[in-house]
C-alpha positions in Angstrom: -24.5 -8.0 5.3 -21.8 -5.4 6.0 -21.0 -3.4 2.9 -17.4 -2.3 2.3 -16.1 0.4 0.0 -12.5 0.1 -1.2 -10.9 3.1 -2.8 -7.9 2.7 -5.1 -9.4 -0.8 -5.7 -7.5 -1.4 -9.0 -4.2 -0.7 -7.3 -1.7 -3.2 -5.9 -2.8 -3.0 -2.3 -6.4 -2.1 -3.0 -7.0 -5.1 -5.3 -5.5 -7.4 -2.7 -7.9 -6.0 0.0 -10.8 -6.5 -2.4 -9.8 -10.2 -2.9 -9.4 -10.6 0.9 -12.9 -9.2 1.5 -14.5 -11.5 -1.2 -12.8 -14.5 0.3 -14.6 -13.7 3.6 -17.9 -13.4 1.8 -18.2 -9.6 2.1 -20.2 -7.3 -0.2 -17.7 -5.0 -1.9 -18.1 -1.7 -3.8 -14.8 -0.6 -5.4 -13.8 2.7 -6.9 -10.7 3.8 -8.8 -10.0 6.4 -11.5 -7.4 4.1 -13.1 -4.8 6.8 -13.0 -2.2 4.6 -11.3 -4.3 1.4 -10.9 -5.0 -1.2 -13.5 -8.3 -2.9 -14.2 -6.2 -6.1 -14.8 -5.6 -6.3 -11.1 -9.2 -7.2 -10.7 -9.2 -9.9 -13.3 -11.3 -12.9 -12.3 -13.3 -10.9 -9.6 -14.7 -7.9 -11.5 -18.1 -9.5 -11.9 -18.2 -10.1 -8.1 -18.0 -6.5 -7.1 -19.7 -3.2 -7.7 -16.9 -1.4 -9.5 -17.1 2.3 -10.4 -14.7 4.6 -12.2 -14.6 7.5 -9.7 -12.0 10.2 -9.0 -11.6 11.3 -5.4 -12.2 14.9 -6.5 -15.6 14.1 -7.9 -17.6 14.8 -4.8 -21.0 13.9 -6.2 -19.8 10.5 -7.3 -18.1 10.0 -4.0 -21.3 10.7 -2.1 -23.1 8.2 -4.3 -20.4 5.6 -3.7 -20.8 5.9 0.1 -24.6 5.1 0.0 -25.3 2.1 2.1 -21.6 1.6 3.1 -20.6 0.8 6.6 -16.8 0.7 6.3 -14.4 2.3 3.9 -10.9 1.0 3.2 -9.2 4.1 1.8 -6.2 3.0 -0.3 -6.4 5.5 -3.2 -3.3 7.7 -3.5 -0.4 8.5 -5.7 1.9 6.3 -3.6 5.4 7.4 -4.5 8.1 9.5 -2.7 10.1 10.2 -5.9 6.9 11.2 -7.8 5.9 13.6 -5.0 9.3 15.2 -5.2 9.1 15.6 -8.9 5.5 16.8 -8.9 4.3 17.7 -5.4 1.1 19.5 -6.6 -0.4 16.5 -8.3 0.3 14.3 -5.3 -1.1 16.9 -3.0 -4.4 17.0 -5.0 -4.8 13.3 -4.9 -3.5 12.5 -1.4 -4.7 15.5 0.6 -7.7 17.0 -1.3 -8.9 13.5 -2.3 -8.7 12.2 1.3 -10.6 15.2 2.7 -13.3 14.7 0.0 -13.5 11.0 1.0 -13.9 12.0 4.7 -16.7 14.5 3.9 -18.5 11.9 1.8 -18.2 9.3 4.5 -19.4 11.7 7.2 -22.4 12.9 5.2 -23.2 9.4 4.0 -23.4 7.9 7.5 -20.4 5.6 7.1 -19.4 4.1 10.5 -15.7 3.6 10.0 -12.9 4.5 7.6 -9.5 2.7 7.5 -6.8 5.0 6.1 -3.7 3.8 4.3 -0.9 5.9 5.7 2.9 5.4 5.5 6.0 4.8 7.6 7.5 7.7 5.7 5.8 10.0 8.2 8.5 9.2 10.7 11.2 10.6 8.4 14.9 10.1 9.2 14.5 10.1 13.0 17.4 7.9 14.2 15.6 5.8 16.8 14.6 2.3 15.9 12.1 0.7 16.1 9.6 3.3 15.1 6.7 3.7 17.5 3.5 5.5 16.9 4.2 7.9 19.9 7.4 9.2 18.3 7.6 12.7 16.8 6.8 12.6 13.1 9.4 14.3 10.9 8.4 13.8 7.3 11.0 14.5 4.6 9.2 14.1 1.2 6.0 15.8 0.1 4.4 12.3 0.0 5.3 11.8 3.7 3.8 15.2 4.5 0.6 14.3 2.6 0.2 11.0 4.4 0.7 12.6 7.8 -1.8 15.3 6.9 -4.3 12.6 6.1 -3.7 11.0 9.5 -4.4 14.3 11.2 -7.6 14.8 9.2 -8.7 11.3 10.2 -8.2 12.0 13.9 -9.9 15.3 13.6 -13.0 13.8 12.0 -13.2 11.2 14.8 -12.9 13.9 17.5 -15.3 16.4 15.9 -17.8 14.3 13.9 -17.6 10.9 15.6 -16.6 9.1 12.4 -14.6 6.1 13.5 -11.2 6.5 11.7 -8.2 4.2 11.9 -4.8 5.1 10.3 -2.5 2.3 9.4 1.2 3.2 8.7 2.4 0.7 6.1 6.0 -0.2 6.0 7.4 -1.0 2.5 4.7 -3.2 1.1 5.5 -5.7 -1.6 4.0 -8.6 -3.4 2.1 -9.8 -6.5 0.5 -7.2 -8.8 2.8 -4.4 -7.7 3.6 -2.3 -10.8 7.2 -2.8 -11.9 7.2 -0.8 -15.1 7.6 2.7 -13.8 10.6 4.7 -12.5 8.5 5.2 -9.4 7.7 1.5 -8.8 8.4 -0.4 -5.6 12.0 -1.5 -5.3 11.4 -5.2 -4.9 9.0 -5.3 -7.8 11.7 -3.7 -10.0 14.4 -5.9 -8.7 12.4 -9.0 -9.2 11.3 -8.3 -12.8 14.8 -7.1 -13.8 16.5 -10.2 -12.4 14.1 -12.6 -13.9 14.9 -11.0 -17.3 18.7 -11.4 -16.5 19.1 -7.6 -16.2 21.0 -6.0 -13.2 18.8 -3.9 -11.0 19.9 -0.4 -9.8 20.4 0.3 -6.1 20.3 3.9 -5.3 23.0 4.6 -2.6 25.3 2.0 -1.1 22.5 -0.6 -0.5 23.0 -0.5 3.2 19.7 1.4 3.8 17.3 -0.9 5.6 13.6 -1.5 5.3 10.9 -3.4 7.2 9.6 -5.1 4.1 5.9 -6.1 4.5 4.3 -8.7 2.3 0.9 -7.5 1.1 -1.1 -10.3 2.7 0.0 -8.9 6.1 -1.5 -5.5 5.1 -4.8 -7.1 4.0 -4.9 -9.0 7.3 -4.3 -5.8 9.3 -7.1 -3.9 7.4 -9.7 -6.6 8.0 -8.8 -6.8 11.7 -9.0 -3.1 12.1 -12.3 -2.9 10.3 -13.9 -5.3 12.8 -12.1 -4.2 16.0 -14.1 -2.5 18.8 -14.2 1.3 18.4 -12.8 1.9 21.8 -9.6 0.1 20.8 -8.9 1.7 17.4 -11.0 4.8 16.7 -9.0 8.0 16.1 -5.7 6.1 16.4 -2.6 5.4 14.3 -1.0 1.9 14.1 2.1 0.5 12.4 1.6 -2.3 10.0 4.8 -4.2 9.2 6.7 -7.4 9.7 8.7 -6.2 12.6 12.1 -7.0 11.1 14.4 -5.2 8.7 16.7 -6.1 5.8 19.1 -4.0 3.7 18.7 -3.6 0.0 21.9 -5.6 -0.4 20.4 -8.5 1.6 17.2 -8.3 -0.4 19.3 -8.5 -3.6 21.2 -11.5 -2.4 17.9 -13.3 -1.5 16.4 -12.5 -4.9 19.6 -13.9 -6.6 18.9 -17.3 -5.1 15.2 -17.2 -6.0 15.5 -15.9 -9.6 18.8 -17.6 -10.6 20.3 -14.2 -11.5 24.1 -14.4 -11.5 25.2 -10.8 -12.0 25.8 -7.8 -9.7 23.6 -4.7 -9.2 24.3 -1.3 -10.5 24.8 1.4 -7.8 23.5 4.9 -8.4 23.3 8.1 -6.5 21.0 8.2 -3.5 17.5 9.5 -4.2 16.2 12.7 -2.7 13.6 12.2 0.0 14.5 8.5 0.7 14.6 7.4 4.4 17.8 5.6 5.4 16.4 3.0 7.9 13.0 1.8 8.8 11.8 -0.8 11.4 8.4 -0.9 13.0 7.3 -1.7 16.5 4.0 -3.5 15.9 3.0 -4.0 19.5 0.2 -1.4 19.4 -1.6 -3.1 16.6 -1.0 -6.5 18.3 -2.7 -5.2 21.5 -5.5 -3.2 19.8 -6.7 -5.7 17.2 -4.6 -8.8 17.4 -2.4 -8.2 14.4 0.4 -10.6 13.8 2.3 -10.8 10.4 1.2 -14.1 8.7 4.0 -14.1 6.0 7.6 -13.3 6.7 10.0 -11.6 4.4 11.7 -14.6 2.8 8.4 -16.4 2.2 6.9 -13.2 0.8 9.8 -12.9 -1.6 9.3 -16.5 -2.7 5.7 -15.9 -3.4 6.4 -12.6 -5.2 9.0 -14.2 -7.5 6.7 -17.1 -8.2 3.9 -14.7 -9.3 6.1 -12.5 -11.5 7.7 -15.6 -13.1 4.2 -16.9 -13.9 3.3 -13.5 -15.5 6.5 -13.6 -17.5 5.7 -17.1 -18.7 2.1 -16.1 -19.6 3.4 -13.1 -21.6 5.9 -15.3 -23.4 3.3 -17.9 -24.3 0.9 -15.2 -25.6 3.7 -13.6 -27.7 4.7 -17.0 -29.1 1.1 -17.8 -30.0 0.6 -14.5 -31.7 3.8 -14.9 -33.7 2.8 -18.4 -34.9 -0.4 -17.2 -36.4 
């Protein structure tokens, strides 16, 4: 049985990938230092995986984690543009040093393939749309620089050491289990939870910036396809993973109003430093290389996301009520 290692497994995307692998009957080892991830994201499946609390800068534990592993899905990171602007050094240590340590452990442990979670932020504010993998990268934020650096390391390790590496540039991933409680949280998670609570969300800028919002199930689908694709089609290469359509923040807000029942208006704040104005992916390369097609569109993804956050709000309310009644 093929053994998979998922890094950042207690995070939003990592935990979704773990669940996707288990649904397909795969053996999963999972690591996370729980700095940004939450063990709660693995509720219901923790006893089905080999979970280890490991930091990417713990080289000895990384080597041990790679023992017997054939494929790594490398999701671990500090995944925030604003946080990288506020504290570039901490992000650098996690996102660049940690990725290099992961590559070294994979190479030395005889791992066949590593799938790397990169980011559409690598394109920067280049005006041409849609974004294609052969376009010149022009990262703006430290986070974008870090993710692009990781891609270059991936390609280098394929060319020099023969480790099969695949970099997937995610475009604005959203869905259940995304943290909504931090100033650095994903925008749709924050919008959804605020609106379900009857509170107006904050839009930074005029709201006309657009994004290729990608429901998390599409990202899981792409990772599993890339893990099993022929090496000649994917090794050493970079691929966009997205829905292939874009919506403005104002449009996202209006869609969420219908789904949440929120009747107010958003607050508008000053634009954030490092944010990209427009994003739209060309996904034809991933389609041709490993048969990727998005399985959930934006509006259906929003519906599922709102449904999940609403269920969590109801659960929290029921627990609070039960505790008060004692």
